[in-house]
C-alpha positions as CSV (number, residue, x, y, z in Angstrom):
1,X,105.4,82.0,127.1
2,X,107.1,85.2,126.2
3,X,110.2,85.6,124.2
4,X,112.4,87.7,126.3
5,X,114.9,88.7,124.1
6,X,112.5,90.1,121.2
7,X,110.7,92.8,120.4
8,X,108.5,93.8,118.5
9,X,107.4,97.1,117.5
10,X,105.8,100.1,114.8
11,X,106.8,103.6,113.9
12,X,103.2,105.7,113.5
13,X,102.9,109.3,112.8
14,X,102.1,112.1,110.5
15,X,103.6,112.8,107.9
16,X,106.9,114.6,107.9
17,X,107.2,114.2,111.7
18,X,110.9,112.5,111.7
19,X,109.5,108.7,111.8
20,X,112.4,107.8,109.4
21,X,114.7,110.0,110.1
22,X,114.5,108.4,113.7
23,X,114.7,104.7,112.1
24,X,117.9,106.1,110.4
25,X,119.3,107.5,114.0
26,X,118.9,104.2,116.2
27,X,120.3,101.8,113.2
28,X,123.0,104.0,113.2
29,X,123.5,104.0,116.9
30,X,123.4,100.4,117.4
31,X,125.9,99.5,115.8
32,X,124.0,98.4,111.8
33,X,127.1,100.1,109.7
34,X,130.2,100.6,110.3
35,X,132.4,103.6,111.7
36,X,133.6,104.7,108.4
37,X,130.7,103.1,106.0
38,X,128.8,105.4,104.1
39,X,125.1,105.9,104.9
40,X,122.1,107.7,102.8
41,X,119.7,109.7,104.5
42,X,116.2,108.0,105.0
43,X,118.3,104.6,104.5
44,X,114.9,102.9,104.6
45,X,113.3,105.1,101.8
46,X,114.8,102.8,98.2
47,X,111.8,103.4,96.5
48,X,112.9,106.1,93.5
49,X,109.6,108.2,94.4
50,X,109.7,108.0,98.4
51,X,113.9,109.2,98.3
52,X,112.0,112.3,94.8
53,X,109.3,113.1,97.3
54,X,110.3,112.5,100.3
55,X,107.6,110.3,102.0
56,X,107.7,106.9,102.9
57,X,105.3,104.6,101.1
58,X,105.3,101.1,101.5
59,X,106.0,99.8,105.1
60,X,109.4,98.9,105.5
61,X,111.2,95.9,108.5
62,X,114.7,96.5,110.2
63,X,115.9,95.8,113.5
64,X,118.6,96.5,115.3
65,X,120.1,94.9,118.8
66,X,119.9,96.4,121.9
67,X,122.2,95.0,124.3
68,X,121.2,91.3,123.7
69,X,117.6,92.2,122.5
70,X,116.2,93.1,119.2
71,X,113.9,95.1,118.3
72,X,111.4,94.4,115.0
73,X,111.1,97.8,113.9
74,X,108.6,98.8,110.8
75,X,108.8,102.0,109.5
76,X,105.0,103.1,108.5
77,X,103.8,105.8,105.5
78,X,102.4,109.2,107.6
79,X,100.1,109.8,104.7
80,X,96.8,108.9,104.5
81,X,96.5,107.9,101.2
82,X,98.8,104.7,102.1
83,X,97.0,103.7,105.4
84,X,96.2,99.9,104.1
85,X,100.1,99.8,104.2
86,X,99.6,101.2,108.3
87,X,96.6,99.2,109.3
88,X,98.6,95.8,108.0
89,X,101.8,96.0,109.5
90,X,100.6,96.7,112.9
91,X,99.0,93.1,112.9
92,X,102.6,92.5,113.5
93,X,103.7,94.6,116.8
94,X,102.8,94.6,120.8
95,X,103.9,98.3,120.9
96,X,103.7,101.4,119.1
97,X,106.7,104.8,119.3
98,X,104.2,107.5,118.4
99,X,106.3,110.2,116.6
100,X,104.8,113.8,117.3
101,X,106.4,117.2,116.0
102,X,107.6,119.0,119.1
103,X,105.5,122.7,117.0
104,X,102.9,121.0,115.1
105,X,102.0,118.6,117.5
106,X,98.7,115.5,117.0
107,X,97.6,116.2,112.9
108,X,94.5,114.0,111.5
109,X,97.0,111.1,110.5
110,X,98.6,111.2,114.0
111,X,94.5,110.6,114.7
112,X,94.0,108.4,112.5
113,X,97.3,106.0,113.3
114,X,97.0,106.1,117.1
115,X,93.6,105.3,116.6
116,X,94.0,101.7,115.2
117,X,96.5,101.4,117.4
118,X,94.5,101.7,120.0
119,X,91.6,99.7,118.8
120,X,94.7,96.3,118.2
121,X,95.6,97.2,121.7
122,X,99.2,98.6,121.8
123,X,101.4,99.4,123.8
124,X,101.9,103.3,122.5
125,X,105.0,105.4,123.9
126,X,105.0,108.7,123.0
127,X,108.1,110.7,121.2
128,X,108.3,114.4,121.3
129,X,110.5,114.9,118.0
130,X,112.8,117.9,116.5
131,X,112.7,119.2,120.0
132,X,115.3,121.1,119.0
133,X,113.7,124.1,117.0
134,X,113.2,127.1,118.4
135,X,109.4,127.0,118.1
136,X,108.7,124.0,120.2
137,X,106.8,123.6,122.6
138,X,107.1,120.3,123.9
139,X,104.7,120.1,127.3
140,X,101.4,121.8,125.2
141,X,102.0,119.3,122.5
142,X,101.9,116.1,125.1
143,X,98.2,118.0,127.2
144,X,96.8,117.8,123.6
145,X,98.4,114.0,123.2
146,X,97.2,113.0,125.9
147,X,93.6,115.3,125.5
148,X,93.5,113.1,121.9
149,X,94.3,109.8,123.8
150,X,91.0,110.5,126.1
151,X,89.1,111.6,122.7
152,X,90.0,108.8,121.5
153,X,88.6,106.3,124.0
154,X,91.7,104.9,125.5
155,X,91.5,102.3,129.1
156,X,93.2,104.0,131.8
157,X,96.2,101.8,131.0
158,X,96.6,102.7,127.2
159,X,96.6,106.3,129.1
160,X,99.5,105.7,130.9
161,X,101.9,106.2,128.1
162,X,105.6,107.4,128.4
163,X,107.2,110.1,127.1
164,X,110.7,110.4,125.3
165,X,111.9,113.6,124.2
166,X,114.1,113.6,121.1
167,X,115.8,115.1,118.2
168,X,115.8,112.5,115.2
169,X,118.0,115.3,113.7
170,X,121.0,115.4,116.6
171,X,120.1,112.1,117.2
172,X,119.7,112.4,121.2
173,X,117.6,111.8,123.7
174,X,115.6,112.3,126.9
175,X,113.0,112.1,130.3
176,X,112.9,115.7,130.0
177,X,113.1,118.5,127.4
178,X,115.3,120.4,129.5
179,X,117.9,117.5,130.0
180,X,119.0,115.5,127.2
181,X,121.4,111.8,126.5
182,X,124.0,112.8,123.6
183,X,122.2,110.0,121.7
184,X,119.2,107.7,122.0
185,X,120.2,105.4,125.3
186,X,116.7,106.8,127.0
187,X,114.3,105.1,123.9
188,X,116.2,102.2,123.9
189,X,115.6,101.5,127.2
190,X,112.2,102.3,127.4
191,X,111.3,100.6,124.5
192,X,112.9,97.5,126.7
193,X,111.1,98.3,129.5
194,X,107.4,99.3,128.9
195,X,107.1,97.6,125.5
196,X,105.6,93.9,125.8
197,X,107.6,90.0,124.6
198,X,105.7,88.6,122.1
199,X,103.7,85.8,122.9
200,X,105.4,82.7,121.8
201,X,104.3,79.3,122.1
202,X,106.6,76.8,120.1
203,X,105.7,73.7,120.9
204,X,101.6,74.7,119.5
205,X,101.0,74.2,115.3
206,X,103.0,76.8,113.2
207,X,100.4,79.8,112.5
208,X,101.7,83.1,110.5
209,X,100.0,85.7,109.5
210,X,101.3,87.6,106.1
211,X,100.6,91.2,106.3
212,X,102.9,91.9,103.0
213,X,104.6,91.0,100.0
214,X,108.0,91.7,98.5
215,X,109.3,90.1,95.2
216,X,112.9,88.9,93.7
217,X,114.1,87.6,90.7
218,X,116.1,84.5,91.9
219,X,113.3,83.3,95.1
220,X,110.3,84.9,93.1
221,X,107.4,85.8,95.8
222,X,107.9,86.0,99.1
223,X,105.3,86.2,102.2
224,X,106.5,88.9,105.1
225,X,104.5,88.5,108.5
226,X,104.9,87.3,112.2
227,X,104.7,83.7,114.1
228,X,102.2,83.5,116.2
229,X,102.6,80.1,117.5
230,X,105.0,76.8,116.2
231,X,108.2,76.5,114.4
232,X,109.0,77.6,110.7
233,X,111.3,75.1,108.7
234,X,112.7,76.0,105.3
235,X,112.1,72.9,103.1
236,X,109.0,71.8,104.8
237,X,105.8,71.7,104.1
238,X,103.0,73.7,105.2
239,X,98.9,74.4,104.8
240,X,97.9,77.8,103.5
241,X,94.1,79.6,104.3
242,X,93.6,81.0,102.1
243,X,90.9,83.9,103.1
244,X,87.6,82.5,102.0
245,X,89.2,79.3,104.3
246,X,90.0,77.1,101.6
247,X,93.0,75.3,102.8
248,X,96.2,75.1,99.6
249,X,99.6,72.4,100.5
250,X,102.5,74.0,99.7
251,X,106.2,74.0,100.8
252,X,108.1,76.7,102.5
253,X,111.4,77.3,100.6
254,X,113.7,79.9,102.7
255,X,113.4,81.9,105.7
256,X,115.1,84.6,106.6
257,X,114.5,87.0,109.5
258,X,115.9,91.2,109.8
259,X,118.4,91.6,111.3
260,X,119.1,95.2,110.8
261,X,119.1,96.1,107.2
262,X,120.3,92.3,105.4
263,X,117.8,89.9,105.1
264,X,119.1,86.9,107.0
265,X,118.9,83.1,106.1
266,X,117.9,80.8,109.1
267,X,116.9,77.4,109.0
268,X,114.0,77.4,111.3
269,X,112.1,80.1,113.6
270,X,110.5,80.3,116.4
271,X,107.1,81.9,117.1
272,X,107.5,85.8,117.9
273,X,109.7,86.9,115.3
274,X,108.5,88.2,111.7
275,X,109.6,86.9,109.1
276,X,109.7,86.7,105.4
277,X,109.4,83.2,103.8
278,X,110.3,82.0,99.8
279,X,108.7,79.2,97.7
280,X,105.0,79.6,97.4
281,X,104.0,81.8,94.6
282,X,100.0,82.0,95.4
283,X,100.7,83.6,99.0
284,X,98.6,86.4,99.2
285,X,98.1,89.7,101.9
286,X,95.9,88.0,104.5
287,X,96.4,84.6,104.3
288,X,97.7,82.5,107.6
289,X,100.6,79.9,106.5
290,X,99.7,76.7,109.4
291,X,100.0,73.1,109.9
292,X,100.1,71.2,107.5
293,X,98.1,68.3,109.7
294,X,96.3,71.3,112.0
295,X,95.6,74.0,109.8
296,X,93.7,77.2,111.6
297,X,93.3,80.3,110.0
298,X,94.5,84.1,111.6
299,X,92.0,86.6,111.8
300,X,92.2,88.2,108.2
301,X,93.4,92.1,107.9
302,X,90.0,94.0,107.3
303,X,91.1,97.1,105.8
304,X,89.1,100.4,105.2
305,X,87.4,100.7,101.9
306,X,88.7,103.1,98.5
307,X,87.3,106.1,98.3
308,X,88.2,107.3,95.4
309,X,88.1,106.1,91.8
310,X,89.3,106.5,88.2
311,X,89.1,105.0,84.6
312,X,92.5,103.5,83.4
313,X,92.1,103.6,79.8
314,X,94.5,101.9,76.9
315,X,95.6,105.6,74.8
316,X,93.8,106.5,72.0
317,X,95.7,109.5,71.2
318,X,97.4,110.0,67.5
319,X,100.3,109.4,69.7
320,X,99.5,106.6,70.8
321,X,102.1,103.6,70.8
322,X,105.9,106.4,70.1
323,X,107.1,106.5,73.4
324,X,106.2,104.0,75.9
325,X,107.0,99.7,75.5
326,X,104.1,98.5,77.5
327,X,100.5,99.8,75.2
328,X,97.9,97.2,75.0
329,X,94.7,96.2,77.0
330,X,96.2,92.9,77.8
331,X,99.3,94.2,79.5
332,X,97.5,97.2,81.2
333,X,95.5,94.3,82.4
334,X,97.4,92.2,84.1
335,X,100.0,94.7,85.4
336,X,96.7,96.6,87.8
337,X,96.3,92.8,88.5
338,X,99.8,92.6,89.6
339,X,99.4,96.0,92.3
340,X,96.0,94.8,94.0
341,X,98.1,91.8,95.2
342,X,100.6,93.6,97.2
343,X,99.0,96.9,97.3
344,X,95.0,95.9,100.0
345,X,93.5,99.2,99.3
346,X,93.3,98.9,96.3
347,X,90.7,97.8,94.2
348,X,90.5,97.0,89.8
349,X,87.4,96.1,88.3
350,X,86.6,94.9,85.0
351,X,84.3,97.5,83.1
352,X,82.0,96.4,79.5
353,X,84.9,98.5,77.1
354,X,87.8,95.9,77.3
355,X,90.4,99.3,77.3
356,X,89.0,100.3,81.0
357,X,89.4,99.3,83.5
358,X,88.0,101.0,87.1
359,X,90.8,101.6,89.7
360,X,89.7,102.7,93.4
361,X,91.7,103.8,96.1
362,X,92.3,106.0,99.5
363,X,92.7,109.1,98.0
364,X,94.5,111.2,94.7
365,X,98.2,110.5,95.9
366,X,97.5,106.7,96.7
367,X,95.9,106.6,92.9
368,X,98.6,108.8,91.2
369,X,101.9,106.8,92.9
370,X,100.5,103.8,91.1
371,X,100.7,106.0,87.5
372,X,103.8,107.8,88.6
373,X,105.8,104.3,89.2
374,X,103.6,102.9,85.9
375,X,105.0,105.2,83.7
376,X,108.4,104.7,85.0
377,X,108.1,100.9,83.8
378,X,107.4,102.0,80.4
379,X,103.3,102.4,80.2
380,X,101.3,104.1,78.2
381,X,97.8,104.7,79.5
382,X,94.9,107.6,79.8
383,X,93.3,108.2,82.9
384,X,89.6,110.4,83.7
385,X,88.7,112.3,86.1
386,X,89.0,111.2,89.5
387,X,85.5,110.4,91.6
388,X,84.5,110.3,94.6
389,X,82.7,106.5,95.4
390,X,79.3,107.4,96.3
391,X,77.6,105.0,98.5
392,X,73.7,104.7,100.2
393,X,73.7,103.8,103.5
394,X,69.7,103.2,104.9
395,X,68.4,104.6,102.1
396,X,70.1,108.3,101.9
397,X,72.6,109.2,98.9
398,X,76.0,108.8,100.8
399,X,79.4,110.4,100.0
400,X,83.3,110.3,101.6
401,X,84.3,113.4,104.2
402,X,87.3,114.4,105.2
403,X,89.0,116.0,108.0
404,X,90.9,118.8,106.8
405,X,93.3,120.8,108.7
406,X,95.1,124.3,107.7
407,X,97.6,126.4,109.3
408,X,98.7,129.3,107.3
409,X,100.1,132.8,108.4
410,X,97.5,134.8,110.1
411,X,97.3,137.2,106.8
412,X,95.6,134.2,104.6
413,X,93.0,132.6,107.2
414,X,90.6,134.2,106.2
415,X,90.9,133.4,102.2
416,X,91.3,130.8,103.3
417,X,88.0,129.6,105.2
418,X,86.6,131.2,101.9
419,X,87.6,128.7,99.5
420,X,86.4,125.2,101.9
421,X,83.2,126.8,102.6
422,X,82.3,127.7,98.2
423,X,83.4,124.0,98.1
424,X,81.0,122.3,101.1
425,X,83.3,122.7,104.2
426,X,82.3,123.4,107.4
427,X,84.8,125.0,109.8
428,X,85.2,122.6,113.5
429,X,88.2,124.6,115.1
430,X,90.2,127.6,115.0
431,X,93.7,127.8,117.3
432,X,96.2,130.5,117.2
433,X,99.6,128.9,117.4
434,X,103.0,130.4,117.9
435,X,104.4,132.4,114.9
436,X,101.4,133.9,114.0
437,X,99.8,130.4,112.3
438,X,96.6,130.1,112.5
439,X,95.7,125.9,112.6
440,X,91.8,125.9,110.6
441,X,90.2,122.5,110.5
442,X,87.0,121.5,108.7
443,X,84.7,118.9,107.9
444,X,84.5,118.7,104.0
445,X,83.4,116.8,101.5
446,X,86.4,114.4,99.2
447,X,84.8,115.5,96.7
448,X,85.3,119.6,97.5
449,X,89.3,118.8,98.0
450,X,89.5,117.7,94.3
451,X,92.1,120.6,92.8
452,X,91.5,122.1,96.3
453,X,95.5,121.9,96.6
454,X,97.0,123.8,93.4
455,X,94.7,126.6,94.9
456,X,94.8,126.7,98.6
457,X,99.3,127.4,97.8
458,X,98.2,130.1,94.8
459,X,95.9,131.5,97.4
460,X,98.6,131.5,100.5
461,X,101.3,132.8,98.6
462,X,103.5,128.7,99.6
463,X,103.0,129.1,103.1
464,X,100.0,127.1,104.1
465,X,100.4,123.5,105.6
466,X,97.7,121.3,104.5
467,X,96.4,117.8,105.5
468,X,94.2,115.6,105.6
469,X,92.4,112.1,106.4
470,X,88.9,110.0,105.9
471,X,86.6,110.7,108.4
472,X,83.4,109.2,107.5
473,X,80.2,108.5,105.0
474,X,77.8,111.8,105.6
475,X,74.9,112.5,103.3
476,X,76.0,114.1,100.3
477,X,75.6,117.3,99.8
478,X,74.3,118.7,96.0
479,X,76.9,119.7,93.6
480,X,80.0,121.9,93.6
481,X,81.6,124.8,91.9
482,X,84.5,122.8,89.6
483,X,86.8,124.7,87.4
484,X,84.6,128.1,86.3
485,X,87.1,128.5,83.2
486,X,87.2,127.0,79.4
487,X,90.2,125.3,77.9
488,X,92.0,125.9,74.9
489,X,92.1,122.9,72.5
490,X,94.4,122.7,69.3
491,X,92.3,122.8,66.1
492,X,95.8,121.7,64.0
493,X,98.4,119.0,64.2
494,X,101.6,120.2,64.4
495,X,103.9,122.0,66.7
496,X,103.3,124.4,69.0
497,X,105.3,128.2,67.2
498,X,106.6,130.6,69.1
499,X,104.7,133.2,66.9
500,X,100.9,131.6,67.6
501,X,102.3,131.0,71.6
502,X,102.6,134.9,71.5
503,X,98.9,135.8,69.8
504,X,97.0,133.5,72.2
505,X,98.6,134.8,75.5
506,X,95.8,137.2,75.6
507,X,93.8,134.5,75.4
508,X,94.4,132.7,78.7
509,X,97.2,130.9,80.3
510,X,99.7,128.8,78.1
511,X,100.7,125.1,79.0
512,X,103.1,124.2,76.1
513,X,106.4,125.8,74.5
514,X,107.3,126.3,71.2
515,X,108.1,123.0,69.6
516,X,106.0,120.3,71.3
517,X,104.6,118.5,69.3
518,X,100.3,119.3,69.0
519,X,97.2,116.8,67.6
520,X,93.6,118.0,67.3
521,X,91.7,117.5,70.9
522,X,94.5,118.2,72.9
523,X,94.6,120.5,75.5
524,X,97.7,123.4,75.3
525,X,96.2,126.5,77.4
526,X,93.5,127.5,80.3
527,X,91.1,130.1,78.5
528,X,89.9,133.8,80.6
529,X,86.7,132.3,79.5
530,X,83.9,129.9,80.6
531,X,83.9,128.5,77.2
532,X,85.8,126.5,75.6
533,X,88.5,127.6,72.3
534,X,89.5,126.1,69.7
535,X,92.9,127.7,68.9
536,X,95.8,127.6,66.0
537,X,98.7,127.2,68.0
538,X,100.8,125.5,65.8
539,X,100.2,128.9,63.0
540,X,102.8,130.3,61.6
541,X,104.1,134.2,60.9
542,X,103.2,134.7,56.7
543,X,106.5,135.7,55.2
544,X,106.8,138.9,53.0
545,X,109.4,141.0,52.2
546,X,108.8,143.9,53.7
547,X,111.6,144.0,56.7
548,X,109.4,145.7,59.7
549,X,112.5,147.3,62.9
550,X,112.3,146.3,66.9
551,X,109.2,144.7,67.9
552,X,108.6,141.8,65.6
553,X,111.5,140.9,65.6
554,X,111.5,139.8,69.1
555,X,108.8,138.2,70.4
556,X,108.1,138.0,74.5
557,X,106.4,134.1,76.1
558,X,105.1,134.3,79.2
559,X,106.9,131.7,81.1
560,X,104.0,128.0,80.8
561,X,102.4,126.5,83.3
562,X,103.9,122.5,83.5
563,X,101.8,120.8,85.3
564,X,102.9,117.2,87.8
565,X,100.9,114.7,87.6
566,X,98.6,115.5,90.8
567,X,98.0,119.2,89.6
568,X,97.0,117.1,85.7
569,X,94.3,115.4,87.4
570,X,93.3,118.2,89.8
571,X,93.2,120.0,86.3
572,X,90.8,118.2,84.2
573,X,87.1,118.0,83.6
574,X,84.7,115.2,83.2
575,X,84.8,115.3,79.5
576,X,89.0,115.8,79.5
577,X,91.1,112.5,79.4
578,X,95.6,112.8,80.9
579,X,97.7,111.0,79.2
580,X,100.3,109.2,80.7
581,X,103.8,108.0,78.4
582,X,107.6,107.8,80.1
583,X,108.5,111.0,79.6
584,X,104.8,113.2,78.8
585,X,102.1,114.5,80.5
586,X,99.8,116.0,78.3
587,X,95.4,117.5,79.4
588,X,94.0,116.3,76.4
589,X,89.5,116.2,75.4
590,X,87.7,113.2,75.6
591,X,86.5,113.5,72.1
592,X,89.1,115.1,69.3
593,X,86.8,116.2,66.9
594,X,85.3,119.0,67.4
595,X,82.1,118.1,66.0
596,X,81.9,115.4,68.6
597,X,82.7,117.2,71.6
598,X,79.6,119.9,69.9
599,X,77.3,116.6,70.0
600,X,78.1,115.5,73.3
601,X,78.1,119.0,74.5
602,X,74.6,118.9,74.1
603,X,73.5,115.9,75.0
604,X,74.9,116.9,78.4
605,X,72.8,119.5,78.2
606,X,69.8,117.8,77.9
607,X,70.7,115.6,80.1
608,X,70.6,112.6,77.9
609,X,74.8,112.3,78.2
610,X,75.7,109.9,81.8
């Protein structure tokens, strides 16, 4: 039996191909808003960081109504680092809208999300978006998408995908790029016609798979997922089948369905729909809410493993506790273990040191978003240099490799190839695109990408576009040259002075401004040499009663280099840390005292230090 008045779809794509913008237009054109209602752009990106960065981090649920049919829509992240979100939500839907940029064509993340959808045997509708771009090449892109389907081993049925051409910016769609409707009617018609209605077995025992968790101050933990069979009734007893197959008794509180952007309270709901449920505080992702008398589990959600790890530590710098609200190891531990309840692709492990936690994720962006959220909440902490997770496969030391795609002006192609080669990357493809752009594809160890983005943007004068996605575990490739310059280390505590900065400018690039508070062991610049140099950045000019004319009255200071969180994580070496507080990001040496650093370096050179 099928729920004919329902459709469940997910929107998947590479980052910045227009998923969220398309959902915005679908909501507007289906009558989700009043004609005079003021609506923000990127409606679903409600998180502060999502708005700032223009990316989707968390999967979102919404729905639209089209000619009496309810279409549940899940907007998914496009960044590979948040692919755990994508994998989960695909379990809730019966089909996907694969959005592809009409110029860029399929990119690494397109391949990743499509592979997941095909593995789950989901029906795909291909949407060629940004058709209004002057450099759009719709027919070539459709051929590239077909090639990708074939490459991923799609079945004959999956290869017979419908294609819709859209411009999310203009709110138009069409079956041909030169015959566009004034609205998205062709898209809505295709969804209703091509995406199968969900199977509904209302008379069978209840089964609901929890794929997402939310939290409300009044209702507590809220479980979101799809009901696969049976009927869910508010305030009724249920069984919760845990991931280890144990069964717990629980009671459902309120039940909500998604209508446009609102959650609507309902007394009961039948199989096929996507719902939110309150009242079960112990519920976790991947568990099944089942019939109390006949508790049967649905297959659990398998998520790809993390590839990157770093240490999260209690802040122990001289400035510890002066800027943050949460500073203790207990608070740090609670926050990290709370995160893994909803962030399923994250791992947190305790270490022998009670002040240090090992946190593993899917990439630098995945971990830096967590850190950024924590600092905005008022946490103070320190983190180490990110390291890739090494595995032993068939007695061979293996490391994660990434598929790296770079779109660069032709002029810089040689430089980028050389840069990637020095980081043990191998080029697998090179394509000339319109507009004097070259697309380069590489297989590169994940280690080689740490610190690569900033170098890449510098060398391509900010014109290059890069993206990467996990490829496979392969044999370890040996050492990769990291940062080849030392740092300038503050030798004295105090405030940085304009005079000292001026005197040190020829030693390297400075990271601080006059008046910045510094402590011994804090990194205040990058040296021109390979070695670290201790400097007194708090030095003041000796006062005399002699007045020089002209030159020493005005000090010309070069602009300092100010790091973003990601840039700071990429910059540091093994013996350095990033100190993160709500108001500052500082770089420091692991050992603040000069004698301790000398001892550490001696031990390391002798191979006695881990």
